[in-house]
C-alpha atoms as one frame of an Amber mdcrd trajectory, in Angstrom:
protein
 -11.305 -31.879 -13.954  -8.482 -30.289 -15.906  -6.451 -27.572 -14.214  -6.743
 -24.250 -16.108  -3.677 -23.515 -18.217  -1.518 -20.590 -17.167   0.108 -18.317
 -19.762   3.677 -19.226 -20.616   6.076 -16.610 -19.301   9.781 -16.895 -18.644
   9.538 -15.400 -15.151   6.765 -15.538 -12.497   7.070 -11.761 -12.132   5.770
 -11.396 -15.680   2.597 -13.234 -14.737   2.071 -10.960 -11.744   2.591  -7.788
 -13.790   0.286  -8.950 -16.587  -2.331  -9.988 -14.034  -2.366  -6.555 -12.409
  -2.468  -4.875 -15.813  -5.472  -6.955 -16.904  -7.255  -6.128 -13.641  -6.660
  -2.418 -14.267  -8.001  -2.717 -17.828 -11.076  -4.638 -16.667 -11.774  -2.083
 -13.940 -11.371   0.764 -16.419 -13.930  -0.816 -18.721 -16.452  -1.261 -15.916
 -16.012   2.299 -14.652 -16.571   3.666 -18.161 -20.072   2.174 -18.267 -22.818
   4.837 -17.989 -24.276   3.007 -14.987 -21.059   3.642 -13.023 -21.192   7.434
 -13.253 -23.727   9.882 -11.899 -25.323  12.104 -14.529 -25.548  11.484 -18.264
 -22.939   9.510 -20.184 -20.029   7.462 -18.938 -16.728   8.405 -17.355 -13.826
   9.504 -19.523 -10.988   7.110 -20.247  -8.465   8.971 -18.104 -10.796   9.295
 -15.105 -11.699   5.609 -15.274  -8.116   4.484 -15.841  -6.757   6.603 -12.989
  -9.453   5.426 -10.569  -9.085   1.775 -11.594  -5.302   1.874 -11.191  -5.595
   3.626  -7.847  -8.072   0.994  -6.614  -6.213  -2.088  -7.909  -2.936  -0.702
  -6.571  -4.713   0.158  -3.272  -3.540   3.760  -3.424  -6.486   6.097  -2.931
  -5.429   9.037  -5.087  -8.404  10.331  -7.070  -9.061  12.785  -9.868 -12.820
  12.892  -9.205 -14.902  13.020  -6.030 -15.658   9.365  -5.229 -19.070   9.774
  -3.504 -20.297  12.446  -5.935 -18.930  11.223  -9.270 -19.532   7.476  -8.992
 -22.886   5.755  -8.535 -23.458   2.866  -6.162 -22.443   0.522  -8.978 -19.248
   2.485  -9.600 -18.424   2.480  -5.887 -19.030  -1.282  -5.778 -16.616  -1.733
  -8.693 -14.004   0.326  -6.823 -14.574  -1.786  -3.701 -14.125  -4.991  -5.704
 -10.935  -3.700  -7.304  -9.566  -2.746  -3.879 -10.280  -6.206  -2.515  -8.740
  -8.006  -5.475  -5.729  -5.697  -5.453  -5.301  -6.181  -1.714  -5.432  -9.975
  -2.009  -2.979  -9.801  -4.888  -3.978 -10.676  -8.425  -2.243 -14.054  -8.498
  -3.455 -14.875  -4.991  -7.010 -14.191  -6.118  -6.529 -16.166  -9.334  -5.006
 -19.052  -7.400  -7.986 -19.049  -5.064 -10.320 -19.331  -8.052  -8.277 -22.260
  -9.377  -8.554 -24.008  -6.024 -12.298 -23.426  -5.867 -12.925 -24.634  -9.419
 -10.478 -27.516  -9.872  -9.321 -28.310  -6.309  -5.840 -28.678  -7.824  -2.835
 -26.412  -7.696  -0.235 -26.886 -10.427   3.462 -26.063 -10.185   3.235 -22.912
 -12.322   0.303 -21.649 -10.282   2.256 -22.237  -7.077   5.323 -20.465  -8.466
   3.423 -17.313  -9.477   1.483 -17.199  -6.216   4.725 -17.686  -4.269   6.356
 -14.818  -6.179   3.519 -12.499  -5.190   2.993 -13.599  -1.576   6.760 -13.840
  -0.868   6.326 -17.470   0.198   9.685 -19.142   0.779   8.612 -22.679  -0.183
   6.248 -24.064  -2.811   4.789 -26.671  -0.498   2.905 -24.209   1.712   1.590
 -21.890  -1.019  -1.869 -23.437  -0.899  -2.230 -22.797   2.836  -0.842 -19.270
   2.397  -3.382 -18.428  -0.319  -6.339 -19.659   1.712  -4.885 -18.041   4.833
  -4.620 -14.653   3.120  -8.300 -14.756   2.239  -9.440 -15.945   5.667  -7.394
 -13.360   7.587  -8.462 -10.533   5.257 -12.162 -11.317   5.458 -12.076 -11.825
   9.240 -10.350  -8.533  10.039 -12.468  -6.654   7.511 -15.654  -8.128   8.995
 -14.725  -7.129  12.556 -13.864  -3.588  11.458 -17.024  -3.323   9.369 -19.172
  -4.425  12.319 -17.798  -1.708  14.615 -18.116   0.986  11.958 -21.636  -0.085
  10.973 -22.864   0.116  14.553 -21.284   3.556  14.978 -22.673   4.979  11.743
 -26.176   3.675  12.519 -26.405   4.593  16.205 -24.536   7.919  16.294 -24.876
   9.476  12.841 -28.504   8.522  12.126 -27.651   6.522   9.028 -30.145   3.883
   7.973 -28.956   0.331   8.633 -28.424  -0.499   4.920 -26.486   2.741   4.406
 -24.523   2.219   7.641 -23.648  -1.325   6.544 -22.417  -0.091   3.159 -20.322
   2.636   4.783 -18.924   0.174   7.301 -18.004  -2.469   4.738 -16.521  -0.002
   2.237 -14.314   1.778   4.756 -13.280  -1.478   6.457 -12.135  -3.042   3.178
 -10.451   0.202   2.152  -8.688   0.444   5.523  -7.384  -3.126   5.810  -6.143
  -3.016   2.220  -4.467   0.346   2.901  -6.422   1.849  -0.005  -7.613   5.130
   1.504 -10.770   5.462  -0.604 -13.586   7.067   1.394 -17.262   7.719   0.735
 -17.004  11.269   2.060 -15.722  14.140  -0.038 -13.421  15.294   2.775 -12.262
  11.738   3.588 -12.710  11.366   7.379 -12.328  14.988   8.445 -15.878  14.939
   9.807 -14.876  12.266  12.323 -11.597  13.778  13.488 -12.451  13.448  17.204
 -14.530  10.253  17.019 -12.449   7.341  18.368 -15.076   4.769  17.327 -14.469
   5.684  13.689 -10.801   6.639  13.679  -9.371   3.892  15.890 -10.968   0.855
  14.141  -9.832   2.220  10.789  -6.329   2.943  12.118  -6.041  -0.553  13.628
  -7.194  -2.143  10.372  -4.575  -0.109   8.513  -1.857  -1.256  10.927  -2.933
  -4.907  10.617  -2.904  -4.758   6.821   0.451  -3.012   6.871   2.077  -5.768
   8.938   1.850  -8.202   6.049   0.302 -11.650   5.922   3.436 -13.619   6.961
   3.617 -11.633  10.199  -0.108 -12.047  10.880   0.150 -15.798  10.307   3.124
 -16.129  12.640   1.527 -14.026  15.364  -1.531 -16.245  15.178   0.587 -19.386
  15.657   3.270 -18.134  18.074   1.882 -15.030  19.731   3.028 -16.161  23.193
   6.451 -17.365  22.006   8.309 -14.240  20.834  11.663 -16.003  21.066  10.536
 -18.309  18.289   9.515 -15.513  15.936  11.287 -15.338  12.592  13.746 -12.570
  11.818  11.232 -11.061   9.376   8.524 -10.807  12.043  10.914  -9.284  14.581
  12.104  -6.644  12.108   8.571  -5.747  11.025   7.212  -5.413  14.564  10.241
  -3.452  15.772  10.213  -1.065  12.812   6.420  -0.690  12.865   6.452   0.311
  16.524   9.239   2.829  15.960   7.566   4.484  12.973   4.094   4.514  14.513
   5.261   6.154  17.732   7.777   8.417  16.029   5.472   9.440  13.190   2.541
  10.189  15.475   4.700  12.183  17.894   6.331  14.088  15.016   3.059  15.175
  13.415   1.366  15.936  16.723   4.246  18.124  17.883   4.541  20.085  14.630
   0.803  20.595  14.187  -0.139  21.152  17.841  -0.640  24.908  17.473  -1.512
  25.033  13.760  -4.907  26.817  13.628  -5.786  25.010  10.385  -5.197  21.480
  11.731  -4.799  20.482  15.398  -4.997  23.975  16.893  -8.794  24.195  17.452
  -9.062  20.709  19.030  -8.891  19.901  22.730  -6.026  17.764  24.066  -7.704
  14.331  23.628  -8.775  15.368  20.132  -5.256  16.487  19.237  -3.771  13.214
  20.458  -6.321  11.140  18.522  -5.921  13.167  15.330  -2.133  13.160  15.648
  -2.094   9.381  16.083  -4.450   8.886  13.137  -2.327  11.072  10.870   0.777
   9.254  12.065  -0.707   5.900  11.045  -1.949   6.919   7.608   1.446   7.478
   5.926   1.943   3.721   6.329   0.250   3.809   2.881  -3.417   4.042   3.887
  -4.347   7.509   2.615  -7.277   8.476   4.839  -7.037  11.883   6.451  -8.921
  13.417   9.367  -7.047  16.726   8.973  -6.773  18.941   5.911  -3.540  17.678
   4.366  -3.111  20.820   2.288  -2.952  22.895   5.502  -0.166  20.928   7.170
   3.170  22.619   7.801   5.817  22.061   5.098   7.950  20.319   7.724   5.080
  17.912   8.352   4.843  17.257   4.618   8.525  16.355   4.517   8.223  14.022
   7.494   5.194  12.351   5.920   7.169  12.001   2.671   9.752   9.936   4.552
   7.113   7.809   6.273   5.283   7.198   2.995   8.470   6.280   1.150   9.352
   3.668   3.783   5.806   2.297   3.924   4.747  -0.935   5.597   5.773  -4.587
   5.515   6.307  -6.929   2.582   3.687  -9.460   1.420   0.831  -7.324   2.696
  -1.348  -4.480   1.505   1.127  -1.676   2.203   3.404   0.054  -0.276   6.700
   1.936  -0.087  10.146   0.377  -0.084   8.987  -1.618   2.981  10.181  -1.419
   6.576  12.302  -4.558   6.160  14.254  -2.906   3.346  14.839   0.178   5.466
  15.869  -1.921   8.475  18.333  -3.967   6.415  20.040  -0.822   5.114  20.056
   0.672   8.600  21.891  -2.345  10.007  24.230  -2.437   7.004  25.255   1.144
   7.775  25.489   0.342  11.482  27.760  -2.632  10.812  29.947  -0.584   8.464
  30.376   2.208  11.009  31.358  -0.321  13.677  33.816  -1.984  11.291  32.092
  -5.369  11.495  32.630  -7.852   8.691  29.070  -9.236   8.768  25.652  -7.623
   9.182  23.851  -9.042  12.210  20.215  -8.407  13.111  18.633  -9.821  16.279
  21.408 -12.414  16.653  21.127 -13.529  13.036  23.629 -12.959  10.216  22.206
 -11.319   7.111  22.954 -12.876   3.739  24.831 -10.702   1.254  22.181 -11.158
  -1.456  19.591  -9.427   0.738  21.875  -6.427   1.155  22.207  -6.021  -2.609
  18.481  -6.486  -3.086  17.664  -3.836  -0.470  20.077  -1.383  -2.074  18.580
  -2.060  -5.510  15.041  -1.467  -4.277  15.957   1.844  -2.639  17.960   3.214
  -5.571  15.324   2.270  -8.159  12.622   3.780  -5.954  14.562   7.005  -5.443
  15.115   7.214  -9.208  11.399   6.763  -9.941  10.352   9.403  -7.399  13.076
  11.859  -8.443  12.324  11.533 -12.171   8.594  12.101 -11.687   9.152  14.994
  -9.278  11.364  16.714 -11.843   8.638  16.219 -14.453   6.149  17.860 -12.080
   8.472  20.814 -11.589   8.920  21.246 -15.346   5.353  20.749 -16.560   3.322
  22.245 -13.707   3.361  25.342 -11.537   3.337  23.475  -8.235   6.054  23.860
  -5.636   8.672  21.263  -4.831   6.918  20.466  -1.541   3.596  19.773  -3.261
   5.140  17.872  -6.161   7.311  15.628  -3.986   4.398  14.894  -1.652   2.049
  13.882  -4.493   4.686  11.801  -6.281   5.773   9.984  -3.119   2.145   9.322
  -2.237   1.561   7.742  -5.645   4.718   5.639  -5.641   4.168   4.413  -2.082
   0.481   3.719  -2.906  -0.625   5.950  -0.026  -3.306   8.258  -1.397  -2.678
  11.297   0.787  -2.864  14.429  -1.326  -2.328  18.151  -1.091  -5.256  18.543
  -3.481  -3.380  19.030  -6.745  -3.931  15.655  -8.462  -7.266  16.467 -10.070
  -5.907  19.644 -11.670  -2.748  18.118 -13.125  -2.235  17.926 -16.912  -3.164
  14.592 -18.469   0.486  13.700 -19.047   1.361  14.062 -15.367  -1.708  12.052
 -14.354  -0.500   9.279 -16.666   2.884   9.440 -14.940   1.163   9.006 -11.585
  -0.714   6.001 -12.992   2.582   4.392 -14.004   4.092   5.264 -10.639   1.198
   3.695  -8.704   1.536   0.543 -10.797   5.292   0.300 -10.229   4.919   1.119
  -6.545   2.321  -1.598  -5.925   4.309  -4.325  -7.655   7.741  -3.125  -6.629
  10.486  -1.835  -8.924  12.376  -5.143  -8.893   9.275  -7.115  -9.906   8.552
  -4.744 -12.777  12.194  -4.744 -13.884  12.314  -8.552 -13.759   9.126  -8.781
 -15.795  10.540  -6.440 -18.454  13.814  -8.345 -18.730  14.006 -10.293 -21.972
  15.746 -13.194 -20.281  17.515 -14.162 -17.102  21.280 -13.965 -17.453  23.502
 -16.312 -15.483  27.248 -15.535 -15.529  29.297 -18.740 -15.619  32.557 -17.070
 -14.632  33.902 -14.357 -12.316  35.825 -11.325 -13.563  39.068 -10.101 -11.938
  38.439  -8.224  -8.694  39.436  -4.588  -8.138  38.439  -2.009  -5.505  37.590
   1.595  -6.480  37.827   4.368  -3.904  34.560   4.846  -1.952  33.713   8.017
  -0.051
C-alpha cells in the first residue's frame, strides 16, 4: 500500500499551521449546518468560526451559549474538534496514516516531531500512539467518575449522564473549558466528585505528554528524570499551590464568590479556580465578580500556562523557568545558567526570550485594540485577551458583546496561542536563512 503523500512545504511548522487552519475551516463548515444549531436556519459565519477556532485551539471562549445554541450534533462536532485539537492535528493525521498504511514516512515523522516536540525521529511512531493511548485512558477514567456522579446524585438518565461525563472529561483533559451548562460548573462549586476529577484531568493534560510518558516509565526513579520533567513538575507544584492560595486568600470574604461558602467549600472552590488558569477555562465561581487583584493574578497564571507538548497553552512553564534561572544566574554573576545540576544551552535562552517577547507583543497589541475600539476597562480587556492567547477560556463575560473586528482578533490570537508564536513565525517565513559568517562583535550598554 502506498503511503499518502504529504504537501510539500519548506518547514514542518508550515504543515502544522496549515493542518490547524484546515481543521478550523472544516469545523466551521460543520457548525454552519442547520442541524448543528437549535431553532431555524444555521449558525452565522462568525459564530461558527469563533466556536470552531476555540474548540480546535482548546480554548473555551464562546460567543454563544453552548448548551442552548448548539444541538446534540453541534455539541458532538465541538467535542470532536476538541479531541483532534488536543491530540494535535499532525499527531492525529499521523495516526490515520499508521492505521491506513502501517507505514510512517520521513516527512510524516518530521511534521509529527515538530508538533509533539519529539527530540528524535526514531521514536515518533511510539510517541504518536502513546499520545492517543494516554489521552483516551485518562479521559475514560474521568468520564467514568463523572458519569456515575451525574447519574446517582443529580438524577440524570444514564445516557445523558454518560454524555455529560464524556464531554466534560474530554474538555478537561484537553484543557478546553467547554461545558454543557450555561454557567460552566458554578452549580457544582462544592461538589468534590465533580470538581476534583475535572481539576485532576486538567492538571494531567497540562503536564504534557513527554512528562506523562516519563512518569509512567520512571515514576519510582526521580533521580533519572529528565531536566524537562523536573522543571515541569517543580513549576507546576509552585503555581498550583501559589495560585490556589492567592485566589483563596483574596476571595475569602468576597460576598459574590467565596464569601457565602463554608470553609471546606471555600478551600475546594479556591483550589479549583487556582487550577483553571493553567489554560482549562472552567469556572465554579462567577469570574466577572472576582476582585481586580484576582484578575491580575489570574492574568499572570494564564500567560505562563502549562507544559510544552501537551494540551495547555501560554508561554509554558519551562519557558518561564528558563528565564527565571537566567535572571538568577545573572544576578549571581555566574557565567553559565545551571538548572538542577545541568547546564542550559545558549540557544534555549534565546528561544525562551523570543517566545516571551513575541507573546507580550501579541497580548499588548490586542489589548490596545480593545481599549481603542470598545468601552471595556483595562482589567477586562487584558483578562479577555490573555485568556484567548493562552487558550484558557475564562471570561469576564464581554466576549459575546464585542464588535466583530475584535472577535476576529481573538480568533487570530487563539490560533497563534495554540500553535505558539515561534511556530507561526517560522511558518510565515519565506525561507530559512543561514548566515555563513560572523559579524564583528561589539557590546552596547545594557541597563
